[in-house]
Backbone and ligand atoms as CSV (ligand in chain L), in Angstrom:
chain,resi,resn,atom,element,x,y,z
A,1,UNK,N,N,0.853,-1.199,0.062
A,1,UNK,CA,C,0.024,0.020,0.000
A,1,UNK,C,C,0.862,1.213,0.006
A,2,UNK,N,N,0.460,2.235,-0.733
A,2,UNK,CA,C,1.291,3.423,-0.845
A,2,UNK,C,C,1.018,4.392,0.365
A,3,UNK,N,N,2.149,4.840,0.872
A,3,UNK,CA,C,2.047,5.607,2.186
A,3,UNK,C,C,2.388,7.088,1.823
A,4,UNK,N,N,1.453,7.795,1.287
A,4,UNK,CA,C,1.611,9.166,0.825
A,4,UNK,C,C,0.893,10.058,1.924
A,5,UNK,N,N,1.569,11.070,2.415
A,5,UNK,CA,C,0.745,11.951,3.407
A,5,UNK,C,C,0.877,13.413,2.906
A,6,UNK,N,N,-0.163,14.091,3.170
A,6,UNK,CA,C,-0.287,15.462,2.745
A,6,UNK,C,C,-0.493,16.312,4.024
A,7,UNK,N,N,0.296,17.477,3.947
A,7,UNK,CA,C,0.166,18.421,4.930
A,7,UNK,C,C,-0.304,19.800,4.284
A,8,UNK,N,N,-1.256,20.518,4.872
A,8,UNK,CA,C,-1.819,21.561,4.209
A,8,UNK,C,C,-2.264,22.677,5.113
A,9,UNK,N,N,-1.999,23.931,4.815
A,9,UNK,CA,C,-2.428,25.000,5.732
A,9,UNK,C,C,-2.621,26.140,4.686
A,10,UNK,N,N,-3.857,26.669,4.620
A,10,UNK,CA,C,-4.223,27.700,3.711
A,10,UNK,C,C,-3.726,27.362,2.274
A,11,UNK,N,N,-2.998,28.293,1.715
A,11,UNK,CA,C,-2.530,28.069,0.300
A,11,UNK,C,C,-1.264,27.207,0.179
A,12,UNK,N,N,-0.712,26.758,1.289
A,12,UNK,CA,C,0.531,25.982,1.208
A,12,UNK,C,C,0.220,24.431,1.488
A,13,UNK,N,N,0.830,23.649,0.745
A,13,UNK,CA,C,0.605,22.286,0.916
A,13,UNK,C,C,1.807,21.469,0.341
A,14,UNK,N,N,2.079,20.203,0.909
A,14,UNK,CA,C,3.132,19.357,0.393
A,14,UNK,C,C,2.637,18.020,0.498
A,15,UNK,N,N,2.944,17.108,-0.474
A,15,UNK,CA,C,2.632,15.762,-0.414
A,15,UNK,C,C,3.912,14.970,-0.462
A,16,UNK,N,N,4.110,14.017,0.541
A,16,UNK,CA,C,5.424,13.274,0.603
A,16,UNK,C,C,5.062,11.780,0.611
A,17,UNK,N,N,5.827,10.995,-0.135
A,17,UNK,CA,C,5.699,9.561,-0.114
A,17,UNK,C,C,6.662,9.028,0.934
A,18,UNK,N,N,6.031,8.607,2.084
A,18,UNK,CA,C,6.795,8.210,3.227
A,18,UNK,C,C,7.553,6.849,3.088
A,19,UNK,N,N,7.095,6.040,2.091
A,19,UNK,CA,C,7.825,4.867,1.648
A,19,UNK,C,C,9.166,5.231,1.045
A,20,UNK,N,N,9.151,6.274,0.320
A,20,UNK,CA,C,10.453,6.734,-0.404
A,20,UNK,C,C,11.285,7.537,0.591
A,21,UNK,N,N,10.856,8.146,1.635
A,21,UNK,CA,C,11.521,9.081,2.619
A,21,UNK,C,C,12.530,8.035,3.327
A,22,UNK,N,N,13.879,8.351,3.274
A,22,UNK,CA,C,14.817,7.612,3.974
A,22,UNK,C,C,15.376,8.297,5.129
A,23,UNK,N,N,14.814,9.485,5.470
A,23,UNK,CA,C,15.223,10.285,6.614
A,23,UNK,C,C,16.649,10.959,6.429
A,24,UNK,N,N,16.904,11.205,5.165
A,24,UNK,CA,C,18.213,11.924,4.854
A,24,UNK,C,C,18.246,13.377,5.479
A,25,UNK,N,N,17.120,13.942,5.685
A,25,UNK,CA,C,16.901,15.270,6.274
A,25,UNK,C,C,17.483,16.415,5.489
A,26,UNK,N,N,17.644,16.246,4.126
A,26,UNK,CA,C,18.071,17.277,3.350
A,26,UNK,C,C,17.024,18.410,3.353
A,27,UNK,N,N,15.787,18.086,3.254
A,27,UNK,CA,C,14.745,19.163,3.354
A,27,UNK,C,C,14.735,19.863,4.731
A,28,UNK,N,N,14.943,19.099,5.772
A,28,UNK,CA,C,14.947,19.682,7.102
A,28,UNK,C,C,16.059,20.763,7.174
A,29,UNK,N,N,17.289,20.411,6.617
A,29,UNK,CA,C,18.388,21.277,6.689
A,29,UNK,C,C,18.332,22.576,5.776
A,30,UNK,N,N,17.620,22.316,4.585
A,30,UNK,CA,C,17.641,23.391,3.683
A,30,UNK,C,C,16.487,24.521,3.893
A,31,UNK,N,N,15.362,24.061,4.448
A,31,UNK,CA,C,14.302,24.908,4.630
A,31,UNK,C,C,14.523,26.006,5.522
A,32,UNK,N,N,14.483,27.297,5.065
A,32,UNK,CA,C,14.829,28.419,5.928
A,32,UNK,C,C,13.770,28.729,6.952
A,33,UNK,N,N,12.606,28.138,6.992
A,33,UNK,CA,C,11.579,28.468,7.993
A,33,UNK,C,C,11.105,27.253,8.764
A,34,UNK,N,N,11.943,26.211,8.704
A,34,UNK,CA,C,11.761,24.989,9.556
A,34,UNK,C,C,10.335,24.325,9.328
A,35,UNK,N,N,9.957,24.113,7.996
A,35,UNK,CA,C,8.756,23.444,7.727
A,35,UNK,C,C,8.843,22.037,8.146
A,36,UNK,N,N,9.990,21.428,7.941
A,36,UNK,CA,C,10.131,19.878,8.129
A,36,UNK,C,C,10.806,19.613,9.476
A,37,UNK,N,N,10.322,18.395,9.964
A,37,UNK,CA,C,11.000,17.890,11.145
A,37,UNK,C,C,11.196,16.386,10.915
A,38,UNK,N,N,12.152,15.843,11.464
A,38,UNK,CA,C,12.388,14.367,11.330
A,38,UNK,C,C,11.972,13.684,12.595
A,39,UNK,N,N,11.042,12.722,12.414
A,39,UNK,CA,C,10.592,11.914,13.636
A,39,UNK,C,C,10.674,10.480,13.258
A,40,UNK,N,N,11.395,9.676,14.121
A,40,UNK,CA,C,11.533,8.262,13.904
A,40,UNK,C,C,12.016,7.923,12.411
A,41,UNK,N,N,12.933,8.788,11.863
A,41,UNK,CA,C,13.449,8.472,10.585
A,41,UNK,C,C,12.649,8.782,9.372
A,42,UNK,N,N,11.469,9.526,9.645
A,42,UNK,CA,C,10.653,10.029,8.594
A,42,UNK,C,C,10.334,11.468,8.749
A,43,UNK,N,N,10.132,12.166,7.565
A,43,UNK,CA,C,9.946,13.624,7.710
A,43,UNK,C,C,8.441,13.895,8.018
A,44,UNK,N,N,8.207,14.914,8.684
A,44,UNK,CA,C,6.887,15.515,8.783
A,44,UNK,C,C,6.908,16.947,8.428
A,45,UNK,N,N,5.724,17.467,7.943
A,45,UNK,CA,C,5.760,18.923,7.477
A,45,UNK,C,C,4.743,19.713,8.178
A,46,UNK,N,N,4.727,19.490,9.556
A,46,UNK,CA,C,3.720,20.128,10.499
A,46,UNK,C,C,3.808,21.672,10.380
A,47,UNK,N,N,4.856,22.254,9.952
A,47,UNK,CA,C,4.944,23.685,9.960
A,47,UNK,C,C,4.681,24.269,8.503
A,48,UNK,N,N,3.927,23.613,7.627
A,48,UNK,CA,C,3.718,24.004,6.237
A,48,UNK,C,C,3.151,25.399,6.128
A,49,UNK,N,N,2.523,25.895,7.022
A,49,UNK,CA,C,1.927,27.160,7.017
A,49,UNK,C,C,2.930,28.256,6.943
A,50,UNK,N,N,4.093,27.976,7.368
A,50,UNK,CA,C,5.171,28.942,7.303
A,50,UNK,C,C,6.000,29.026,5.966
A,51,UNK,N,N,5.674,28.055,5.086
A,51,UNK,CA,C,6.303,28.000,3.867
A,51,UNK,C,C,6.268,29.288,3.078
A,52,UNK,N,N,7.470,29.721,2.435
A,52,UNK,CA,C,7.486,30.972,1.678
A,52,UNK,C,C,7.721,30.652,0.171
A,53,UNK,N,N,7.438,29.403,-0.236
A,53,UNK,CA,C,7.543,29.038,-1.678
A,53,UNK,C,C,8.867,29.308,-2.169
A,54,UNK,N,N,9.952,29.220,-1.408
A,54,UNK,CA,C,11.266,29.513,-1.885
A,54,UNK,C,C,11.774,28.471,-2.832
A,55,UNK,N,N,11.270,27.301,-2.896
A,55,UNK,CA,C,11.659,26.194,-3.693
A,55,UNK,C,C,12.893,25.438,-3.356
A,56,UNK,N,N,13.480,25.769,-2.276
A,56,UNK,CA,C,14.812,25.218,-1.877
A,56,UNK,C,C,14.636,23.720,-1.589
A,57,UNK,N,N,13.610,23.258,-1.043
A,57,UNK,CA,C,13.397,21.842,-0.635
A,57,UNK,C,C,13.291,20.968,-1.826
A,58,UNK,N,N,12.857,21.464,-2.943
A,58,UNK,CA,C,12.338,20.592,-4.007
A,58,UNK,C,C,13.337,19.838,-4.773
A,59,UNK,N,N,14.643,20.283,-4.765
A,59,UNK,CA,C,15.710,19.607,-5.453
A,59,UNK,C,C,16.588,18.727,-4.613
A,60,UNK,N,N,16.512,18.886,-3.291
A,60,UNK,CA,C,17.467,18.235,-2.544
A,60,UNK,C,C,17.093,16.808,-2.020
A,61,UNK,N,N,15.880,16.400,-2.153
A,61,UNK,CA,C,15.492,15.027,-1.721
A,61,UNK,C,C,16.199,13.943,-2.598
A,62,UNK,N,N,17.007,13.086,-2.018
A,62,UNK,CA,C,17.760,12.134,-2.759
A,62,UNK,C,C,16.878,11.017,-3.302
A,63,UNK,N,N,15.642,10.877,-2.815
A,63,UNK,CA,C,14.735,9.785,-3.346
A,63,UNK,C,C,13.555,10.394,-4.085
A,64,UNK,N,N,13.481,11.667,-4.193
A,64,UNK,CA,C,12.364,12.358,-4.851
A,64,UNK,C,C,11.028,12.072,-4.065
A,65,UNK,N,N,11.058,12.055,-2.686
A,65,UNK,CA,C,9.948,11.669,-1.968
A,65,UNK,C,C,8.917,12.808,-1.846
A,66,UNK,N,N,9.310,14.049,-2.160
A,66,UNK,CA,C,8.356,15.136,-2.159
A,66,UNK,C,C,7.666,15.168,-3.573
A,67,UNK,N,N,6.462,14.550,-3.579
A,67,UNK,CA,C,5.701,14.300,-4.793
A,67,UNK,C,C,5.088,15.536,-5.424
A,68,UNK,N,N,4.529,16.398,-4.534
A,68,UNK,CA,C,3.806,17.621,-5.056
A,68,UNK,C,C,3.950,18.648,-3.962
A,69,UNK,N,N,4.036,19.905,-4.399
A,69,UNK,CA,C,4.275,20.958,-3.427
A,69,UNK,C,C,3.568,22.323,-4.002
A,70,UNK,N,N,2.932,22.980,-3.187
A,70,UNK,CA,C,2.259,24.231,-3.634
A,70,UNK,C,C,3.219,25.176,-4.266
A,71,UNK,N,N,4.508,25.106,-4.051
A,71,UNK,CA,C,5.383,26.017,-4.582
A,71,UNK,C,C,5.766,25.711,-6.083
A,72,UNK,N,N,5.362,24.541,-6.482
A,72,UNK,CA,C,5.661,24.153,-7.928
A,72,UNK,C,C,4.765,24.950,-8.867
L,1,SF4,S1,S,9.517,25.799,-0.543
L,1,SF4,FE1,FE,11.180,26.637,0.817
L,1,SF4,S2,S,10.003,27.498,2.680
L,1,SF4,FE2,FE,8.646,25.983,1.512
L,1,SF4,S3,S,8.927,24.092,2.485
L,1,SF4,FE3,FE,10.404,24.164,0.815
L,1,SF4,S4,S,12.334,24.975,1.596
L,1,SF4,FE4,FE,10.638,25.335,3.121
């Protein structure tokens, strides 16, 4: 079964495939407003409401686990 999770707040949202997420934390490190947090080896995006659509997180994931993002 596919394990895709979506976090959404107002006009900002992100969809992540948690089966693909390996906990590399590249998105955690690159995001300037701390949208992402790593919990038990998987990323969560509980702070998506702070997203500034800077696009920085979109290229850094080594497994392309960020499937869709409102910044695209
Ligand atoms: S687009 Fe920028 S601000 Fe938004 S989640 Fe990605 S790195 Fe963070």
